C-alpha positions as CSV (number, residue, x, y, z in Angstrom):
1,M,68.6,20.8,-54.3
2,I,67.3,20.6,-50.7
3,A,64.7,23.1,-51.6
4,D,63.8,21.2,-54.8
5,I,63.3,17.7,-52.9
6,W,61.2,19.6,-50.1
7,T,59.0,21.0,-53.2
8,I,58.2,17.7,-54.3
9,V,57.7,16.4,-50.8
10,W,55.1,19.0,-49.9
11,K,53.3,18.4,-53.4
12,E,53.4,14.5,-52.6
13,S,52.2,14.9,-49.1
14,K,49.4,17.3,-50.1
15,E,48.1,14.7,-52.7
16,I,48.5,11.7,-50.3
17,L,46.5,13.4,-47.4
18,L,44.0,15.5,-49.4
19,Q,43.4,14.1,-52.7
20,R,43.7,10.5,-52.3
21,G,40.8,10.2,-49.7
22,N,40.1,6.6,-49.6
23,L,40.8,3.7,-47.0
24,R,44.6,3.8,-47.7
25,G,45.0,7.4,-47.8
26,G,43.3,10.6,-46.6
27,W,42.7,11.6,-43.0
28,V,39.7,9.1,-42.4
29,G,41.9,6.2,-43.4
30,L,44.6,7.3,-41.2
31,L,42.2,7.9,-38.0
32,V,41.0,4.2,-38.7
33,F,44.5,2.9,-39.0
34,I,45.9,4.6,-35.9
35,G,42.8,3.7,-33.9
36,V,43.3,-0.2,-34.9
37,F,47.2,-0.2,-34.4
38,G,47.2,2.3,-31.6
39,I,44.2,1.6,-29.6
40,F,42.3,-1.5,-30.5
41,M,45.3,-4.0,-30.7
42,P,47.2,-2.6,-27.6
43,L,43.7,-3.0,-25.7
44,Q,43.6,-6.6,-26.8
45,S,47.4,-7.3,-26.2
46,G,47.8,-5.7,-22.9
47,P,51.4,-4.9,-21.7
48,D,52.6,-7.7,-23.9
49,W,52.1,-5.2,-26.8
50,V,54.9,-3.1,-25.4
51,E,57.0,-5.8,-23.5
52,S,57.3,-8.4,-26.0
53,P,60.1,-8.5,-28.8
54,A,57.3,-9.7,-31.1
55,G,56.4,-5.9,-31.6
56,L,59.4,-5.7,-33.8
57,F,57.6,-7.9,-36.2
58,V,54.4,-6.0,-36.1
59,W,55.9,-2.5,-36.7
60,G,58.3,-3.9,-39.2
61,W,55.3,-4.9,-41.2
62,V,53.2,-1.8,-40.6
63,P,55.2,0.8,-42.6
64,F,55.4,-1.5,-45.8
65,L,51.5,-1.8,-45.8
66,L,51.3,2.0,-45.4
67,V,53.8,2.8,-48.2
68,S,52.5,0.3,-50.6
69,G,49.2,2.0,-50.4
70,V,50.5,5.3,-51.9
71,V,53.7,4.7,-53.6
72,A,52.4,3.1,-56.5
73,D,50.6,6.2,-57.5
74,S,53.9,8.2,-57.4
75,F,54.8,7.9,-61.3
76,A,52.2,5.6,-62.5
77,G,49.5,8.2,-61.2
78,E,51.2,11.1,-62.8
79,R,51.2,9.2,-66.2
80,E,47.4,8.4,-65.8
81,R,46.6,11.9,-64.9
82,H,48.8,13.2,-67.7
83,T,50.9,15.5,-65.3
84,L,54.2,13.6,-65.6
85,E,55.1,15.7,-68.9
86,T,54.4,18.8,-66.8
87,L,56.6,17.4,-63.9
88,L,59.5,16.4,-66.0
89,A,59.4,19.6,-68.2
90,S,60.1,21.7,-64.8
91,R,63.4,23.1,-63.8
92,L,63.6,20.1,-61.0
93,S,66.6,17.9,-61.4
94,D,65.9,14.2,-61.9
95,R,67.6,13.3,-58.6
96,A,65.1,15.8,-56.8
97,I,62.2,14.5,-58.1
98,L,63.1,11.0,-57.5
99,L,64.3,11.6,-53.9
100,G,61.4,13.7,-53.1
101,K,58.8,11.3,-54.1
102,I,60.8,8.5,-52.1
103,A,61.0,10.7,-49.1
104,A,57.4,11.8,-49.2
105,A,56.3,8.0,-49.2
106,V,59.0,7.3,-46.3
107,A,57.7,10.2,-44.2
108,Y,54.1,9.1,-44.7
109,G,54.7,5.4,-43.7
110,W,57.1,6.0,-41.1
111,G,55.4,9.0,-39.5
112,I,52.2,7.1,-39.2
113,T,53.8,4.1,-37.8
114,M,55.6,6.3,-35.0
115,V,52.3,7.9,-34.2
116,S,50.6,4.7,-33.8
117,V,53.5,3.5,-31.7
118,L,53.2,6.4,-29.4
119,V,49.4,6.0,-29.2
120,G,49.6,2.3,-28.6
121,L,52.2,3.1,-25.7
122,I,49.9,5.7,-24.1
123,T,47.0,3.4,-24.5
124,V,48.6,0.5,-22.7
125,N,50.0,2.8,-19.7
126,V,46.6,4.4,-19.4
127,V,44.5,1.2,-19.1
128,H,47.1,-0.8,-17.2
129,W,48.7,1.8,-15.1
130,Q,50.0,0.3,-11.7
131,G,52.1,3.3,-10.5
132,E,55.2,3.0,-13.0
133,L,55.7,3.6,-16.7
134,I,55.4,0.7,-19.2
135,F,57.9,1.4,-21.8
136,Y,59.6,-0.8,-24.6
137,P,62.8,-2.5,-23.7
138,P,65.9,-0.7,-25.2
139,A,66.7,-3.1,-27.8
140,T,62.9,-3.4,-28.8
141,G,62.3,0.4,-28.8
142,L,65.3,1.2,-30.9
143,G,64.8,-1.6,-33.3
144,I,61.1,-0.4,-33.8
145,V,62.3,3.0,-34.7
146,A,65.2,1.9,-37.1
147,L,63.7,-1.0,-38.7
148,S,60.4,0.7,-39.5
149,F,62.2,3.5,-41.2
150,L,64.3,1.0,-43.2
151,V,61.2,-1.0,-44.0
152,A,59.5,2.2,-45.2
153,A,62.4,3.0,-47.3
154,L,62.3,-0.6,-48.8
155,A,58.8,-0.3,-49.6
156,A,59.4,3.2,-51.1
157,G,62.5,2.3,-53.2
158,L,60.8,-0.7,-54.6
159,G,57.3,0.9,-55.1
160,V,59.0,3.9,-57.2
161,L,61.0,1.4,-59.1
162,V,57.7,-0.5,-60.0
163,S,55.7,2.7,-60.4
164,L,58.3,4.1,-63.0
165,R,57.8,1.1,-65.2
166,A,53.9,0.7,-64.9
167,A,51.6,2.3,-67.3
168,T,48.7,2.5,-64.7
169,V,48.4,2.7,-61.1
170,R,46.5,-0.6,-61.1
171,Q,49.3,-2.2,-62.9
172,A,51.7,-0.8,-60.4
173,Q,49.7,-2.0,-57.5
174,Q,49.5,-5.7,-58.8
175,T,53.1,-5.7,-59.7
176,F,53.7,-4.5,-56.1
177,S,51.4,-7.0,-54.5
178,I,53.7,-9.9,-56.0
179,A,56.7,-8.1,-54.6
180,F,55.0,-8.0,-51.0
181,F,54.0,-11.7,-51.1
182,L,57.5,-12.7,-52.1
183,L,59.1,-10.6,-49.4
184,F,56.9,-11.9,-46.8
185,I,56.7,-15.5,-47.7
186,P,58.7,-16.7,-44.5
187,L,56.0,-14.9,-42.3
188,F,53.1,-16.8,-44.4
189,A,54.9,-20.1,-44.4
190,F,55.8,-20.2,-40.5
191,P,52.5,-21.4,-39.6
192,L,52.4,-24.2,-42.0
193,L,55.5,-25.6,-40.6
194,P,55.5,-28.7,-38.4
195,E,55.1,-27.9,-34.6
196,E,58.3,-29.3,-33.7
197,W,60.1,-26.8,-36.2
198,Q,58.1,-24.0,-35.1
199,A,59.0,-24.5,-31.4
200,R,62.8,-24.9,-32.4
201,F,62.7,-21.7,-34.2
202,V,61.1,-19.9,-31.3
203,Q,63.8,-21.4,-28.9
204,I,66.6,-20.2,-31.3
205,A,64.9,-16.7,-31.4
206,A,64.5,-16.7,-27.6
207,N,68.2,-17.6,-27.0
208,A,69.6,-15.3,-29.5
209,N,70.7,-11.7,-28.7
210,L,68.0,-9.2,-29.7
211,A,70.3,-6.3,-30.3
212,S,72.6,-8.4,-32.5
213,I,69.6,-9.7,-34.7
214,V,68.3,-6.1,-34.9
215,L,71.7,-4.8,-36.1
216,G,72.0,-7.6,-38.8
217,V,68.6,-7.2,-40.0
218,A,69.2,-3.5,-40.1
219,F,72.4,-3.8,-42.1
220,I,70.8,-6.0,-44.7
221,L,67.8,-3.6,-45.1
222,L,70.3,-0.7,-45.5
223,I,72.1,-2.6,-48.3
224,V,68.8,-3.3,-50.2
225,D,67.5,0.0,-49.8
226,A,70.7,1.5,-51.2
227,A,70.6,-1.1,-54.2
228,L,66.8,0.0,-54.7
229,F,67.8,3.5,-55.0
230,V,70.7,3.1,-57.3
231,A,68.3,1.0,-59.5
232,A,65.6,3.7,-59.3
233,M,68.3,6.4,-60.4
234,A,69.4,4.2,-63.2
235,R,65.8,3.8,-64.4
236,F,64.9,7.4,-64.0
237,K,65.9,9.0,-67.2
238,R,63.7,12.1,-68.1
239,D,63.8,11.6,-71.8
240,R,62.9,7.9,-71.8
241,L,60.1,8.6,-69.1
242,I,58.7,11.3,-71.6
243,L,58.8,9.0,-74.7
244,D,57.1,6.3,-72.7
């Protein structure tokens, strides 16, 4: 089964990097993305880009953005290109196909995020070098690695579930955009709150234990990721997809 999953991962990765050559996919788009999050923004923020816990919010959002750009194509794109029937007629199991597509999307989103994190760390140290290495605090660094992976898995699971039901890539992208907005309503709404409320939330966050917050958020994401995978497995029925 591992070999079958790897076959799907390899197929999806080639399509993402070579065939979907637009601003959200392809090598040019990746270089621009890494340039923005790995060079431009760290230059603007300075050492705070590495030392501030706010980096958790930035790097928690980035993999969702990356995965959302490619995962809508996972099944809806196959359906549009009339290659879904061929894929489903292969000897590959349902689980291998589903896991392979999810794994490819996660590897893409999380991998590019980690590269951007590393490039940003190098940028800050080169520009602001004062004789010692500037590095992420342990809780922040581990949180970025863990939460960005779980967020990538969240986006991949949700996107695959949407793509399974969508007739076209455009429809999948529109549905996924609504889900994206609903998930990130708290971030969009925060600047609209009264200044007193904002200050109170900031004070609570500053006094809270960062490691405990990261563990709590990671636990919630893990449960949601598992639920999305179970839902996708329940939805992925080869005979039903062929008939659709």
